[in-house]
N, C-alpha and C positions, 0 to 999 in steps of 0.2 A: 446611641448603640449605629453604629453605621452594618447597612444593608450592602452587600455586594452585587450588582447588579452584572448578569455578564453577558456584553453584547452580542448580538448577532453577527456582526464583523470577526469579534475574536472566537465566537465557535465555530465559525465557518474555514477558519483557517486550519485544522488541522482534515478536516473532512477534503478541502480542495484538493492537498497534498498529498492525499490518498489516490482521488480521482489521477490527479497526474500522473503517476507510481502505477498507477493501473493502465492509462493508457500507454507512458514508456513502455511496461513492460510488454504488453500488446502488439506496440508499434515492434518492438525486438522482436516478439513470437513471429510474429505472417512477415518478419523478414528473412530471417533465419527458414523459416518453411518453404516459403519463395523459392529463396535460393537453393535450397536441400533441393528441389525439386525440379533444376535445373533452370527455370523461370529468367527472364531475359526481355528487357525493355526490348523495342524493336526499333534499330537506330542508332543505338549504344553501342557502338563495337569500337571497343580500344585499339585492336590495333587498325593499321590506315590499310588500303588495299597495296599491294605490293605492284601489280601492274598501274603502269601509268596512260599507257601507249596503246593505243589498236589498230589495225586496219584492219578494214571491217569490208567482207566479201558479203555481198547480200542482193535482193531483186530489191524494188521500192515499192510494196506493199504497204501496210497502214501498219502494220507489225510491226514489219523489218524497221520500220519509221520511228514507231515507239518505243522501239528497241534501243536504237541510236540514241535518239534521246536522254532513256533513262543510263544509257554509259555515259554523255557530257554532264548529265548532272551529277555524278558521282566522281566526277572530274577526275573523265578518261580520257586520253586526246587524243581525236579519232586523225590518223595520218597515214598518209599510203607509205611512207617511211619508219612508221615502227618498225619495233624489233615482233612483235607478235601478229599474226593473222587470227581473227577471227570470223571462222566461216559458216554464216547460216543460212539454214536447208530453208526448201519450201516448207508456206505451213502448211499444214491437212487441217481441214474443218473440217465437223463432224457433225450435222444434227440428230440428235434421239429424240422422239418425242417420249414422252413417259406418260402421258393420261388419252387413252381415247373416250370418244363416244360423244355424244351430245348436249354434255352439261354444262357447255357455254365456254368456259376457259381451255385451252389446251397447255399442258405445261410439256416442256423442250427443255431439251439438257445442250448446249453447243459445247461441243469442247476442241479445241486448239491443242494440235501437237505439232513441236518444232525440234530439228535436229542441228548442233551444233559441233563444233569441233575447235581448237583452239591450237594452234601451230606452230614454233617457233620459224622463222624465215628461215634466219645462219644457215642452216641444215634439213632442216623440213621435217624436225621429228615433231611428233603429236604430243603436247601437256595433255589434253582432253580430247579425245578421241568419239565422236559419233555420241555424245551424248544427247537424254532427250531430256523437252520439259512438256511438259499439258498444263493445263490451263482447263476447268470446267467452270459451268454459270447455269444458269437455272432461269428461264425468261416463262414467262407464261402471253400466248397471245390471244386472241380471241377473230374471230372469222367475221364478225360486226364490223371492226374497225384494223382497214388496211395497213395502214397507213400510221396507226398506234403499232402496231405488230411489226415492221420497218424501225422504229426508231426502238422499240424495246430490244429487235435482238441488236440493232446496232450499239448499244448502252449493254448488253453484256458479251458484245467481242470486245468491247474497252474495256470490261473488265477483267475479261482474258489476255488481254497482251499487259494490261496491269500488272496482273500476275505470273506472266512468263519474264515479265521486267524484275521482276523481286526476284525470281526464282535463278536470273541468267547469271545477275549481282552478285546474289550468294553463291555461285558455284564459282563466280571468275574470283571471290574472294579468298580461296582455300589456292587459288592455283598459284606456283611461287615460278616468277621466272627465270 
């Protein structure tokens, strides 16, 4: 009489197939859930930007240099002969102290505010007039380390510049010349 031994490899096959189906169903469910709520990965845009050339009118501040670099990275040619002009206003900077007292470190909010407009050169029409961008960041300072405070504030300013660049590119993406 022969006795049938079930091998572990054969017994695990239906179980692993069930796990695989469960993981696939979970993946499909998560995909549908995230797409239903409007979730999108940043930087994954199917439509290219309609603006390919800009004449940028701005001062020579660190924020304006960062914005110009972001435009160039987005494959926008910055040229005096461009059909559209981007007018970047002066960046207003505000520091607001959040915490008070002798607790050691002080929390501060750094806010950058920038007004811009996009104008067609051929007829002077505004495609975006007096639009506002704003970026906030928080940082902590300590009276015991003044050099470190300058570095921390500078990093907060860089974060704001990056955020202003992201917002500007997002807004320019919606403009159809």
